[in-house]
N, C-alpha and C positions, 0 to 999 in steps of 0.2 A: 710410874712417870709421869707429873705433869708436861702437858705441850701447848698448854694455853699461852696465844700472844702477850697476852699482858706482860708476863715476863718476864718479857724477851727484852732488849735492849731497843731503843725505837729505830733504830736501820732496819735490824731483821724483820721488826714490823711491817714497813714501808716498805719489803723487798716481797713478805710475804703479801701484802694487799696488793702490790703490783701481780705476782705472778697469780692470783687468785684474780684483777680483772682482764689479765690477758688471756687464763683459760676459758673464763667467761665470754670474754669477746670472742674468741676463736670458738668456739663451741656455737653461740649464735651467728655468727657468719656460714658456718660449716652447715647447721642444723634448720638454720630459720632462712636468712638472706641467698645462702645460692638457691634451695630450691623456688624459693620467692624469685628470683631474676630468671630462674631458667621458666617459673612458669610464664612469666611477664612477659618475656620471648617469645613462646610459642605464641603464646596470647597474638603477643604484634602482629607475627608471621599469618597468622590466622586473618587478624584484622584486615590484614595488607591484603590476601588471597581474595576476601569478602567485597573489599573496597573494587580493586580488580575486575572481581565479577560484577558489581553494580556498574564500574563504568563501561564495561563492554554492553550489558545489560541497557544502558540510558542510551549507548551510543546506536544498537541494535534501534527502539524505539524511536528513536529520530531518523533511521530510515521505511518504520513500519506504514509510513503513507506511501513512498515508494515502489516497496514491495505489494501494496493492494493495489496502485492502477500498475503494476507488470499483471498481475494475477487477474486484474480484468480486462488485460488485452488480451494475456493466452486467452482468456476463456473466451473472450469471444472470433481471435482465428479462430480457437475450434469451433465452434458454433458454424463460424465460415467454412472449415474442411468438411465438416459432416455432412452438408449439401453437397460435396466431392464424391467422399468415401462417406455413405451413412451408416447407420450401427443395426439396420435390419433390411431385409431385402421386403419391396414392395410388391409384388405381382401387379394388382393393379393398377397404382400409379404411373409405373415404368411401362405397361402396356397400352395406359391410357394416352401419354405421351409421344410415344413410338406412333398410336395410331394418328394421333392430332397431325405432327409432322410428316406421315406419309399422307395424307389428304392435303395437306398446301402442299407437298411435292406431287399431288396425283399419282400417288401411289395405291394398290391393293393391299392390305398386309393379307396373304391367304393364311397363312401359319404362325403360331404363336408359341412354340416349343422350350418351356423350361427345362434344365438337365441339373442334377444334383450337381450344389456345390462341390466345390476343392478347395480344403481349408489348406492357408499356408500358415506363416508364423504372426504377422499383425492385421492379415486380413483371409474374407477368402472370397474366390474369384468363382462370378454365378453365370456359365454359361446360358443362351437362349436363342435356339434353331427358330430362325425367320425365313418364312416365305413370303418372296415378294413378287408382283406383276406389275409393269409397267413401262416405261421406254428409257435409256439409256442417258437420256438429260434430267430425269424425274430423279431416277438411284442416286447420281451425281447431288441432286440438289437436296434431296433425304438425308445423305451422308455428310453432306457439308452443314445438316442442320443439327444431327445426331453428333457431331463433332461440337457443336455451341454448349451441348448441355453444361450442365454446371455440372454435373453426376458424371462420374469418368464409365463411359462406355466404348469399347473396342472392337472393331468388326473385323473378322476373320473368315477362314474358311469362305470365300465368294468365291460362287459357282454360278456364272450367267451362260443361260442359255435364250437362244432364239426360238419364237414360238414358231410351232408349224403352220397356226393359220392366225397370222399377227393380227390386231385390230390398232385402228388411230393411236390411242391410247395405252394399248397393251401391246406390244413388239419382244419383250424380253421376260424371262421369268429367272428370280433371282433364288438361290439358297445362300445360304450366310451365318456363321454365329455370332452373335453380340454379347460379350461378354463386359460385364457390369462386376462391381467389387463392393465389399460388407466389411466394415472396420469390425472384429470379434472386440466383445466388450476383453474376456481375458485370452488374452494371446496365447497361442501351445505352447506350451512350455518346451524346450528343447530338450531334447533326451541326450542326456553324459553318457558315454560307455564308463561303466567302470573302470579302474587301473586294472592293467593290461590286459585288456581286452585288445 
């Protein structure tokens, strides 16, 4: 059987050519063009996402000087706060400052006994037992000056007694606890009880 198109009538040849062209076009469309369109669409969405990321990055980069200024401001505020709540306890410095203020108030420090620190979540409390000798007026001046320290110092447990043999500049003896605070480098971790406890 001979199936050559050249022996067929001209209209059969045209129909066969059209059928062959349609099937070739359909095969090209399904096997070449559709996958390429899907790939182009995926790449276009990736490009859009990357452009969005670049735009966000550029917006953030424009804010960078503001962020740096905020960081510098926060660091300077932190340094100021460290004078109020230092990171380490300095016995010599605190004793020297207390002695200077006691001398300015005409008080005499008879005893300076640091106790163990009490650790809290973000800071440690450092109590120091003080024994002082002077007058009521001088004691009030001393407490006023200690209250003006940049470092926080709380006075508690105040015990004032009149002297049995008063002198002009020493009519009372005082025992009190001066508590100062130390900022912890690494705050104590709060232990969370396990579930069901």
